[in-house]
N, C-alpha and C positions, 0 to 999 in steps of 0.2 A: 504493500500500500504506500501511497505517496505521503511525504511528511507535510502535515498541515500546520506545524508549529503552534499547536494548541488550539482548542476550541472552547468558546464560552457562549452562554445564552441566558436569557432571562424571559420569564413569562408571568403574566398576571391573569387570573381568572376570577370573576366575581359574579354573584347572583344576589338579588334582593327581592323580597316579596312583602306586599302590604295587603292586609285583609281588614275590611270594615263591615260590621254587621249592625243593623238596627232592627229590633224586633219589638212588636207591640202585642201584648197578650190580654185577652178579655175572658174571664170565667164567671159564670153565674148559674146558680141553681134556683129555680122558682117553682111554685106550685107543688113542691114535694116530689114531682115526677119528671120535671124537665131539667136538663143540664146542658149548658152550652159552653164550649171552649173555642175561642177564635184566636188566630195568630195572623198578623200581617207584618211584612218586613221588606227590607232592602239589603242586599249584600253586594259587595264589590271586592274584586281581587285584581291586583296588578303585580306583575313580576317583570323584572329587568335583569339583563345579564350582559356580560361583555368579556372580552379577552384581548390581550395583545402580547406579542412576543418578538424577540429579536435575537440574532446570533451573529457570530463573526469568527473567523479563523485568522491565523497568521499573527499571533501575539509575540512581541519581542521577549516577554518574560511572563511568568505566572505570579509575580509579586502582587499585582492588583486584582487577581482573580477576575470576577465579572463586574467589579465596581466601576471600571472605566472601559466601556465597550468601544470607545473611539480608538483605542490602541490597536484594535484588530485591523490588519491590512486588507482583509477580504470580508466586507460586510455580507451577511446572509440576507435572505428575503424577509422583509418586514411583514408581519401578519397581524391583523386586528379584526375584531368582530364586535357587533353591538346589536341587541334586539330587545323587544319587550312584548308582552301580551297582557290583555285585560279581559275580564269577565264580569258582567253585572247581571243581577237577578232581582226581579220583583216577585214576591211570593205571598200567598194567602191560603189559609186552611181553616175550615170550620168543622168542629165535631159536635154532634147533637145526640143526646141519649134520652130516650123516653122510657120511663118506668124501669130503668136499669135492665131492660130486655132488648130494646131496639136501638141500634147504634148506627148513626149515619155520619159519613165523612166525605167532604168535598174539598178539593184543593186545586190551586192554579198557580203556575209560575211562568214568568217570561224571562228568558235568558238571552243575553246579548254578548257576542264574542267578537273580539277584534280580529280574529283569524279569517272572517268572512267579509265580503264586500258590504257596502251600505244596504244594498237591496236584500241581502240574505242574512244580515247581522243578527236579527232578532227572530226568535221562534217561541211559540206558545205551547205549553204542555198542561194537560188536564188530567185529573184523576178523581175517582170516587169509590167509596166502599160502603157496604152495608153488612151488619152483623146482627144475628137474631139468636138470643139465648132461649132456645126452644124449651129447654129443661125448666124454665121458670113459668111456662104455661101450665095451667091447671090440668088440662087434659093429658099432658105428659106426666105430670106428677102422679096422677091417679093410676097410671100404668104400673108404677112401682118398679120399673126396669132401669131407667136411665138416671144416673146421678149427675150427669152432665151431657148436654146436647147443644151444640152451637153451630149455626150455619153462617158461612162467610162468603160474600161476593165482592169482587173488586175489579176495577179497571184502572189502568194507569199508563201514563206516557212519560218517557224520559228522553233526553237528548244527549248526543255525543258530538263533541267538537275536537276529537282527538287527532288533529293533524298539526303539523308544524306551523309556526308563524310565517306569514308572507307567502303562503302557498297560492294565493290568488294574485301574486305579482311575479313578474319575470325577474330573474336574477341575471345580471350581466357580469361578465368576467373580461379581463384583458385579452384581446385578440389582435395581434400584430398583422399587418397586411402591407403588401408592396404598393407603392404609389409614386409615380414619377421617378422610378429607378431607385427609390429609397424605401426602407422599412418604416412604416408609420404605425403609431400606437392607436388602437381603437378598442371598441367593446363589441361583444357578441353574447347572445343568450346562451347560458349553459344548457347542455343537452341531457345531462344525467337526471334532471328533475322532470323532464318532459314538458310539453306545452302547457300553458296556463289555462285552466277552466274558470272563467269568470263567474259562472253560475253555481259554484260550490255552495252547498247549504248544509244545515244540520242533519246529521243522521238521527232518525227517530225510531224508538222502540215502543211499541204498544203491547200491553199484556193484559189478558183476562185470567182471573183466578176464581175457582170455586172450591171451597173447603168445608169440611165437616169434622167437628170434634165430638167424640163420644166417650162417655165414662160410665162404668158399670160397677156395682158392688161397692158403693161409696168411694168411687174412683180408685179402686184397687186394680181395675183393668181400664186402660185408656187407649183409644185409637184416634188417629188423625189421618184424614184422607184429603189430599190436595191435588186438584187437576189444574193445569195451566196451559195457556196457548199464548205464545209470544211471537211477534213479528217485528223484525228490524228492517226498515226500508231505507232507501236512499243511502246505501252503504258507501262509506268513504273508503275507496280502495284504488290502488294502482292497477290499471288494466293494460294489456299489451295492445299496441297500435302498430300499423304497418311501418316498416323501416323507411319506406319512401317519404314519410313525413319528416325525416331527419331526427326522429326520437324513437325510443324503444317502448316507453310506457307513458301513461298519463293518469293523473289523479282526478277521478270524477266520482259523482254519485251514481252508483250502478248496482242494480239488482236488489234482492231482499233475501232474508233468511227467516224461516219459521222454526220455532221450537215448540213441540207439544209433549207434555209429560205428565206422569202420575207419580206422586210420592205418598208412600204409606209408612206411618210411624206408629209404633206400639210401645206402651209402658205398662209393665206388669209387676205388681207386688205379690209374688207367688207365695212367699212365706212372710207373714207380717206379725202375727201374734204368737210367735213361737220363739224359743231361745235362739234358734238359727233363723236369721232373716235373709231373704233372698229376693232381689228385684232384678228385672231385666228390661233393657231398652233395645228396641230393634227397629231398623228402618230399611226400606228398599225403594229405589228410585228408577223410573223408566223415562227415557227421553229420546225423542226422534226429531232430528233437524233436517231441513230440506232447503236447497237453494232454488231461487227462481228469479225471473226478470232480467236475465243476462241476454245480451244480443248474440253472444257466441261463447264457446268454451274458453275458460281462462284457467290459469295455473297459479298456485301459490308461489311465493318467492322461493327460488331454488334453495335447496338445503346446503349444498356446497358445489364446487365446480363439476364434480363427477356425478352429481345427483340433481338434475334439473327436470322440471315438469313431472315431479313425483306425485303431487297432490292436485287432482283435477277438480275444477269448479265448473259444474255443469248443471243446467236446470233439471230439477227433479232428483238430484243426488245430494247426499249430505256433505257438509264440511268434514274433511278427513278422509275423502275417497282417494285411495291409492291407485295409481294408473301405471301400467307397464306391460311387459311381455309375459307370456306363459311358457314355462319350460316344458319340453316334451321328451325328456330323457336325454340320451346321448347318441352320437353316431357310433354304433358298435362295430360296423364292418364296412367294407368297401361298397357293398350294394346300397347301403343307406346313404353313403356319401354321394354316389353317382346319381341318386334320386333327388339330391339337393339342387336347387336352381343355380347355385354357384359352387360347384364341386371343386375342391382343392386337393382331391385324392387323399393320400395318406395323412396329410397334415390335419384333416378334420376328424379323423377317427379318434374317439375319446373326448371330443368337444361337445358343448351343450347344443342341443337341438331345440329350436324355438317353434312354437305352434303358429301356423299360418291361418289367419281368419278372413282373408279376402281372396279375390280371384288372381291377384298378382302373385306369381310363384315366388318372388323374392320376399324376404323378411324386411318390412319397412315400418315406419312410424304408424302406418294405418293398421298394423297388426296389434297395436296396444289395446288392452281392454282393462276394465276395472278388476283389480286383483286383491283389494282389501278395503277395510273400513275401520278406522281407529276408534269409532264410537262403540261403547259397550252396549250390550242388550239391556243390562241393568247393573247397578252397583248397590251394595248392601253393607250393613254393619250391625253387630250385635255386641252389647255390653252387659256383662253380668256382675252384680254387686252382692257380696255376702258379708254378713256381720254376725259374729258370735261372741257374746260377752264383750271383751275389750279388743277383740281381733277383727280386722277388716281385710277383705280380699276382693279384688276385681280384675277383670280382664276384658280386653276389647278385640274383637275379630272384625276385619275389614276385607271386603272382596269386590272383585269386578269380573263380569262374565261376558264373553263374546266380543271383546275388542281386539283388534289387530295391532301389532307393533311393526314399524319399519325399522329393522335391525341393520343400521348402517355400518355397524362394526364388522359385519361379514364381508363388506366390500374391501376390507384390507387383506382378506385372504385371496391372494392372486394365484395361488398354486404355481408360483414361479420360483425357481431356485429353492432355497431352504428357508426363506424369510417369511414371517407372519403366517405360518401354516400351523393350525392347531393339530393336536394329536388326533382328534376325532375326524377332522377333514382329511388328514393324510391317510388314516386307516380306511376311510370310505371313498378314497379317490378312485377314478376309473382306471382299471387295468383290464387286460384281456381276460384274466381269470376272475375278476370281480365285477364284470360288466353288468350282471343282473342285479347286484345290490349296491351299485355305485350311487353316491350322493353328490360327489364333486367331480369335476372334469379331471383329466389326467394331469400329472405334474409335468411342468416343462422347465427348460433351462433359462427362459427369458420372461419378459414382462410385456410382450407384444400382443397378448390375447385381448380381444375386445369383449368387454362385459356389458350386458344390457341390464337396465333396471327391470327386474322380473320378480315373479312370486317367490324366488329363492330367498329374498330379503324380507318377506312378510311372514310373521309368526303370530300364533295365537297368544295374546297377552293376558288371558284370564288368570286370576290368582285368588288365593285366600291367604291372608296374613294374620298372624297373632301380633297386633300392633303394640299393645301395651299390657303389662301385668303390674299390679300394685298390691302391696301387702303392708299392713301397719298394725301396730300394737300400742295401746294407750295404758301407761302406768299411772297409778294415783298413789304417790308416796304418802305414808302416814306421818312423816315428820313435817314440821312447819317450814314455810319459806318457799316450797315448790308445790304448785297446784297439780300439774300433770307433766308427764314425760312421754312424748310421742316418738316412737321408733318406727321408721318406715323405709321401704326399699321398693325400687321400681326397675323395670326392664322394658326395652322396646325392640320391636322387630326380631322376635325370638325365632320365628320360622316362617317360611313361605311355601305354600303348595302351588306349583305352577308347572306348565309344560314348556315355558319359555326357556330358550337355550342359553341366554346370557345371564348377567349377574342379578338384575332386578327388573321385574316387569312394571314396577311403578315408576316409570320414567317419562320425562317430557323435556327433551333437550332444548327446545325453543321457548320454554317458559310460558308466558301468557299469550303467545301467538296462536290463536285458535285455528288458523289455517294450516298450521304445521304441527298439530298435536300428535303425540304418540310416536315420536322419533327417538331412537336410542343411538347416540353416537358419542362414544367416550363418556357416557353419563356415569357419574359417581353413584354407586348403590347406596341405599338407605343404611345408615350406620346402626349397628346393634349396640345399644348402650345399656349400662347398668349403673345404678346410683343408690346410695344409702344415706340416711340422714337421721338426725335426732333434733327434736324441738322441745324445748323446756319452757314451760309457762310458770311465771312466778305470781 
């Protein structure tokens, strides 16, 4: 490397935020059966940020460190940034209760965001709810069956302005151009953000809920049933546009997503009036989501360079649809190779064979089909609590059923040379003797093999986990000064029952990005932890 005679740099980053809230509350009960609670208010938020940095090389000495940047003979590029964002909201809510049995709620809010143009800056959101304590009705009490019965109905709207600031404005960058035989400095619009859509507006989610709470045997047995239907419209998302426009993607309001689900919850006091007490909480949830309103197929952001167009966004399909090729075994002999549309004779023996789904004899992008869905059929959990004298014990089981995982870790197994080949892959590689039971192609001396995104990387991610175990014992000393001594211990992630081949099926490499859910790529597994403690009360 060349001698740069020292390098120094300075940078400053800052962020500040201001929030102001003004709320007015009115509460009144009258006539003994009417109760009103009303809230009106205004909130405002403003955030500002900025940064600047400088660097230089070619210092005559390091005595001044970075305190005198002018000593650098070769100044680097100066970089600075500044931005802000603001959000204002007007809100109002009224709760009315009649005879402590009928509960009505209505609310309204208007939100304004600086991220949109003046025409679309403000959006209105309404919501309403009704609850009926049916168990307080005389005809229900006379049945002598229900200790609690409550019906809940609601509708609500919320907005999302989750885009970056200045997305409705073009960003210009320096672009030098030749003019009159000399290089002149000018500006041009950056292409990585795509063209500007002036009509960007709030993304809106509307949701309907119907719920029923039931209690039996003086609330020793409790059930809750909730049904919901949620629709998010005017989705704020980057969509691919023709390269002829000079851009690759464009941020627009496009399409909608619906979520429909059922949630069942139970609480059971199985043993209550006995020396050994036992209670159980259980829940199970079902959710189905569906995409609609798109002009054409879209794809989620690529996972990494070798994994693009993995998650398909198509009308009628759920978010989390995995798209790719279907493997059809291996080329076991010369006859199968010669039947291929692109035979390469002996080189193809032992290689993966992909299924053809159209009239074109060659394997092309048109042969891709839906090969997985990262959405579970249902998720569930069970908590058991036991108490005997001064001893307590509880454990929590959690599970997911029917979800697929895109196991990107398998893409590192290239079956080339001796690197990154697991024992299982090597032992199940294709050989002439093991052709019938092979799971991986033959091992080669190089890395020139072409791998396609296929069902090879899609695995069943169903699991059942013992998430937590807790045990405790309470001592009550007879001497003065100490009231109780609590000794407790806990453990988490003690075991997992799953057919998933990698470390942990409870993975989500891309965090909160719903469009790329259920991906495992170098994901750190859940830690198994043990802890003990003592608590002394005086």
